[in-house]
C-alpha atoms as an extended CHARMM CRD file, in Angstrom:
* protein
*
        53  EXT
         1         1  MET       CA             22.6010000000      -73.8650000000       16.4760000000  PROA      1               0.0000000000
         2         2  GLY       CA             21.4310000000      -77.3370000000       17.4160000000  PROA      2               0.0000000000
         3         3  LYS       CA             17.8050000000      -76.4650000000       16.7000000000  PROA      3               0.0000000000
         4         4  LEU       CA             18.7660000000      -75.0890000000       13.2930000000  PROA      4               0.0000000000
         5         5  ILE       CA             20.6010000000      -78.2930000000       12.4150000000  PROA      5               0.0000000000
         6         6  SER       CA             17.7230000000      -80.4820000000       13.5440000000  PROA      6               0.0000000000
         7         7  MET       CA             15.2850000000      -78.3650000000       11.5070000000  PROA      7               0.0000000000
         8         8  ALA       CA             17.5080000000      -78.7000000000        8.4370000000  PROA      8               0.0000000000
         9         9  VAL       CA             17.7210000000      -82.4720000000        8.8590000000  PROA      9               0.0000000000
        10        10  ALA       CA             13.9470000000      -82.7390000000        9.2790000000  PROA      10              0.0000000000
        11        11  LEU       CA             13.4140000000      -80.5900000000        6.1690000000  PROA      11              0.0000000000
        12        12  ALA       CA             15.8380000000      -82.7590000000        4.1970000000  PROA      12              0.0000000000
        13        13  PHE       CA             14.0770000000      -85.9760000000        5.2270000000  PROA      13              0.0000000000
        14        14  LEU       CA             10.6070000000      -84.5960000000        4.5250000000  PROA      14              0.0000000000
        15        15  SER       CA             11.5740000000      -83.1630000000        1.1560000000  PROA      15              0.0000000000
        16        16  ALA       CA             13.3270000000      -86.3790000000        0.1250000000  PROA      16              0.0000000000
        17        17  ALA       CA             10.3170000000      -88.4350000000        1.1630000000  PROA      17              0.0000000000
        18        18  SER       CA              7.9190000000      -86.2240000000       -0.7750000000  PROA      18              0.0000000000
        19        19  GLY       CA             10.1470000000      -85.9640000000       -3.8550000000  PROA      19              0.0000000000
        20        20  ASN       CA             10.7330000000      -82.2180000000       -3.5060000000  PROA      20              0.0000000000
        21        21  LEU       CA             14.4550000000      -82.3840000000       -2.7050000000  PROA      21              0.0000000000
        22        22  PRO       CA             15.6640000000      -80.9330000000       -6.0550000000  PROA      22              0.0000000000
        23        23  TRP       CA             13.2370000000      -78.0070000000       -5.6970000000  PROA      23              0.0000000000
        24        24  ILE       CA             14.3760000000      -77.3230000000       -2.1130000000  PROA      24              0.0000000000
        25        25  VAL       CA             18.0690000000      -77.5160000000       -3.0850000000  PROA      25              0.0000000000
        26        26  ARG       CA             17.4480000000      -75.0360000000       -5.9230000000  PROA      26              0.0000000000
        27        27  LYS       CA             15.6820000000      -72.6040000000       -3.5800000000  PROA      27              0.0000000000
        28        28  VAL       CA             18.5200000000      -72.8540000000       -1.0530000000  PROA      28              0.0000000000
        29        29  ARG       CA             21.1140000000      -72.1460000000       -3.7500000000  PROA      29              0.0000000000
        30        30  ILE       CA             19.1520000000      -69.1050000000       -4.9350000000  PROA      30              0.0000000000
        31        31  ALA       CA             18.9540000000      -67.8290000000       -1.3490000000  PROA      31              0.0000000000
        32        32  GLN       CA             22.7110000000      -68.3290000000       -0.9270000000  PROA      32              0.0000000000
        33        33  LEU       CA             23.4360000000      -66.3640000000       -4.1060000000  PROA      33              0.0000000000
        34        34  LYS       CA             21.1660000000      -63.5460000000       -2.9270000000  PROA      34              0.0000000000
        35        35  LEU       CA             23.0190000000      -63.4190000000        0.4090000000  PROA      35              0.0000000000
        36        36  ILE       CA             26.3850000000      -63.3070000000       -1.3560000000  PROA      36              0.0000000000
        37        37  LYS       CA             25.1840000000      -60.6020000000       -3.7450000000  PROA      37              0.0000000000
        38        38  GLY       CA             23.7440000000      -58.5480000000       -0.8920000000  PROA      38              0.0000000000
        39        39  SER       CA             26.9580000000      -58.6990000000        1.1350000000  PROA      39              0.0000000000
        40        40  GLN       CA             29.2380000000      -57.4420000000       -1.6200000000  PROA      40              0.0000000000
        41        41  ALA       CA             31.2940000000      -54.3750000000       -0.8250000000  PROA      41              0.0000000000
        42        42  SER       CA             29.5870000000      -52.3640000000       -3.5680000000  PROA      42              0.0000000000
        43        43  ASN       CA             26.4220000000      -52.2870000000       -1.4390000000  PROA      43              0.0000000000
        44        44  TRP       CA             28.1530000000      -50.9920000000        1.6850000000  PROA      44              0.0000000000
        45        45  GLY       CA             28.3120000000      -47.3200000000        0.7400000000  PROA      45              0.0000000000
        46        46  LYS       CA             31.2030000000      -44.9670000000        1.2530000000  PROA      46              0.0000000000
        47        47  PRO       CA             33.2940000000      -45.1690000000        4.4100000000  PROA      47              0.0000000000
        48        48  TRP       CA             33.4400000000      -42.1190000000        6.6330000000  PROA      48              0.0000000000
        49        49  THR       CA             36.7010000000      -40.2420000000        6.3760000000  PROA      49              0.0000000000
        50        50  PRO       CA             37.6950000000      -37.4000000000        8.6440000000  PROA      50              0.0000000000
        51        51  PRO       CA             37.7420000000      -33.9840000000        6.9930000000  PROA      51              0.0000000000
        52        52  SER       CA             41.1460000000      -32.7880000000        5.8710000000  PROA      52              0.0000000000
        53        53  ARG       CA             42.4770000000      -29.5320000000        7.2480000000  PROA      53              0.0000000000
């Protein structure tokens, strides 16, 4: 987790220095929305239920 945080901080500093911070923030938000959309219950399929007798 520490490496992920340090990579995120480095990316934030580099993107701010190069002027690409708004573009990076937009891409991150799009990725977050895709993760939320992909984890919705409608994509899980039907649960297994035991057969009734």
